[in-house]
Every structure is written in C-alpha cells, then in structure tokens.
C-alpha positions, 0 to 999 in steps of 0.5 A: 178317414185313414183311421177309418180305412185302417180299422176296417181293413184290420177287422178283416185281417188286412191290416198289414196289407194296408202298410203296404198300399197308398193311404186313401185317406191322403186323398182326404187331406188338404193343407192342413193334413187334417181332414176334421178341419179341412174337408168340407164338402164331398161327391163321390160316385161308385158301384157299391159302397161300405159305410165303415169305409165312409163313416169317418168322413161323416163324423168329421161332419163333412157333407157327403153326397154318394151316388150309387147304382140302382138296383133294377127293382128298387122303386124307392125315392131317387134322393135320400136325405139324412141317410144312414142316420147322418143329417150330412149324408145324402145318397142319390140314384142317377137315371137309367133307361127303364125302357130295357130289360137291362136298365144298365149300371152306374159305374164311374168313379168320380170324386169332387172333394171341396176344401176351403182352398181348393176343389180336388177332382179325383177320377178313378177305377176303385169303388167305395168298398174296402176291397178296392182299396186293399186287395184289388189294384186301382189307378186314379188321376188327381187334380187340384182347382183353385178358386176363382177371384171375384171377377176373374175371367178365364185366360184369353189364348193367343192365335197360336194356342187357339189352334190347339185342343183347349183342354181346359175348356173342354174339361170344365164344360164336359165335367159340368154337363156330366156332373148335371146329367147324373143327377136325379130327374128335377135336381141341380147338382149345385144344390144337392151337392153343395159344390158350384163348378163355376166357383173354380179355375180349371187350367193345367189339365192334361187329360181328356174326359170321355163319359158314357151315358145309357141311351141311343144318340145320333148325329152330333150327340153321338160323338159326345159319349163312349168310343165315338167321343174318341174318334171326335177329339182325336180328330182334332189337328193337334191330337192326329198322329205324326206318323199315321202310316206306322202299324199300332197295337191296342193293348187293353187291361180289363176286368169285366169283358162282354161280347167281344168279336173282330167286328168290335175291335174294328169299331174300336180301332176306327174310333182310335183312328189306327191302322187305316181303319174307318167308320165306313169300315164298320158297315157290313159289306163295305170297307177294307173288311169286306175287300179282304175277306172275313176270315183275313180281316178278323186275323188282321184285327186279332193281331192288332189287339192284346187283351190282358186279363188274369187266368184261372189258375192265377186267381186260384193258385198265385192271388189272394183267392177266388173269394176276392175276385168278384171283380172279374167277369167273363161269361163262359158263354161269351168265351165259348162263342167261335167269333170270340177273339181267344187268340187276342188274350194274354195272361195277367201277372203282377210283378214280383219285385213290388210289394204286393203286386204279385198276387194282386187281383187287377180292378183297373181299366187301362189301355195303351195304343202304342207301336207294334214292338210295344215302344211308346212315342209321341203318338201313344194313347193312354187311357185309364179310368172305369170303362170296361172293354165291352160294347156296353161300356164304350157304346156300339153302332147301329143303323149302319153307324149313324146311331150308338147304344150304351148301357152304362154311365161312366166318366173317366180321363184319357191322355193322348202323348207320353 
C-alpha cells in the first residue's frame, strides 16, 4: 500500500512531498511490517476516494469494504460486492434521510484494520484520496485492540473506579452502535465487514467518541449525537471542570463553515459547559442572553470563540495553490450576513520551521477549550476528527431545545484533559 501511495503521488509530481510526510502505508502494517502477510480485512469510511490509492490493498488479497458518501441522485444498490472487478472489494452506501431536498453528507473517516494479532482502530480527518495524504494537513487517532481470549470477560472495576467515567466501556458500546448504524438497511456489520467487534478487548482508551447521524432526535436519544453528546459526557462528575468559574475560550480550526452566528456559539458553549452558558439560554427570550440584551450578548459570545481559517491571499500566494483548495468551503452569502461572526475569525498560517507546514492547506478539524490567555490545564478540552464547525455537522436545537436536527454522518474522538 505504501508503494501504491508513493506511485500515485509521483505520477502527480508529488514524490518529494511524500518523503516529507508520515507514510500512510505504515498504518497498514502489523508486527511483520508487511501488508501482504499481515493485513487481512479493512473497513474504511470516506467522503470520496481514489482507487489508485486503494488498489495495492486489494492486490495484497485483503478484504476491503469502502463506505462512501452517496450522490443525491443515486438510485442503484446500496451494497456492491465485487466492486471495481475485485472479488475481495465491497462498496457500501450508508443510509441517508431522503425526506429532505438536502439528504446530508456521509463524512466520517473511520478505519477498522484487522491483523492476525490485533484490530487497529483509526479515526482521522483524511479521506481516501491522494490529496488528503500529500497537500492537505490532517490528524488521526490510532489504537490497537488485542483479541479476546476464550471465555475472557471484561475486567471488574473497583468501587473507586466505578465512580469514574468508563471510557473503555463507553468506547466499545458506542463504536458497535455506530458501525451498525451506518450499515445499509437489512445488513449486519459482522457479515459485510468480516469483522466482529465482540472478538476484541477495548482497554486503555483515552478518548470519547462523538458521532452524528442525519435526522431529528428527542429526549435521551438527542443526547447521543452531536454537541448534545458533549453536554451529556461533560456532565459526568469525573469530567466536570475543577475551576468552573474561570473564563474559557473556544479555539476552532475548521475547513467547511456553515451558517455560524452568535446564537449557534451560545448552543455550542452551553454543550461545552463553559462561561456559565446553559441550554436554557438558547431558548428565545430566556436566560442570560435575554437579560444582557442581543448586542451585548453577541459581543460577549464573539469574544469567547476564535475560528481559525485560511485567507484568500494565503491560498493564492503562500500555499500550494487554489487548485488544491477544494476542501475549503465558506459561502459568500453566509459571510455577508449581518449576524455572521466575522470578528471571531483568526488567520491560519503554517509554521515556517517545520517541513512543508508553511504552505500546507489545512483539512483537519480541531478545537481546544482553554483559558483566556490560551494556556492549558486539567480543565482543557481537546477535540479532533471530522466535524466541521457547522449546525449541519454538530446539530442544532429546535422546539425550545427539546429536539435536535443534524444532516451529516460523523464519527470522531474527543480528548478531555492534557
């Protein structure tokens, strides 16, 4: 697979770039460091793919299932076995909400890589295209899970441990639920993917998964997805901030930006449980936003959020060029709205003292909740994955915060303290 990545890049004149990047092929190697002997099964989700990147995996006789975004007008089968002429390749289209004109996007970047000795879980911001692994900067989380021994049961937690948030259990349950949720209707993930998550031990997990699914959700179901999931997880006693009165700022680097506004900042900060914002403040005419007055509340919210985004001049003059900037989406109709929080935006610049960072086009989605002076402590929240900063990705409240709606499939990790 590593050779295939290099060949694809060199055919585009990107060979030198490849030498300065982390080798994507390393992720596909097990203990023998040989994908032809090690990698047995791969499940890879993506928003677009290029087969010249994936064919080396198929030629190594690995069983590969690709879950890809479905075009709005597609009317074919949701499962295509023997895809691209390879008997060991299956292409699937996860379900979407066909009741809307905009059915949403399938946007996660989750890989399950099965080796003889372990299962590798990879959650990234990169799609399965050459550009994602050469000219765009991305991020990823990797964890290897050992197989269960016959009759092995989950380790019992002590009384003291039981008071803490069980990240191992939460991760396992959420991953199983989410993988099944993105399967085409009537298909079990174990049969399609040839992977059974029940065969592995999930331990020493240091993140919490947060997913989004398209649809409308109420009650406890609402707390399972998007930013209300953050609200639920951060409400656990072991995740509560030690100094809740200390002012915080949200610093978010994103690629696609939807209809942002001070009102949406309010929703997001309420789910992060910072600066005293609460869900009730998101109900029109109620909470501290109403007491402070619209303009004053908007100014307060704009000072609490920093959005890092490349400028036009950076892309045109300093990066590899606008022809490679297709990952950046910010509609002028949104930017020109009076409510759009322009004062919250900060310029993105690559570091000059690191190979190829200066001029790189950012595709990663990262946010940090830190102190006002940008220092970090045990209350810091770090997120990275595939959620852009938009209501379509994270969901937004409806009906006086008793319901949420979202349009996008996403799965990704969040780290809560540094």
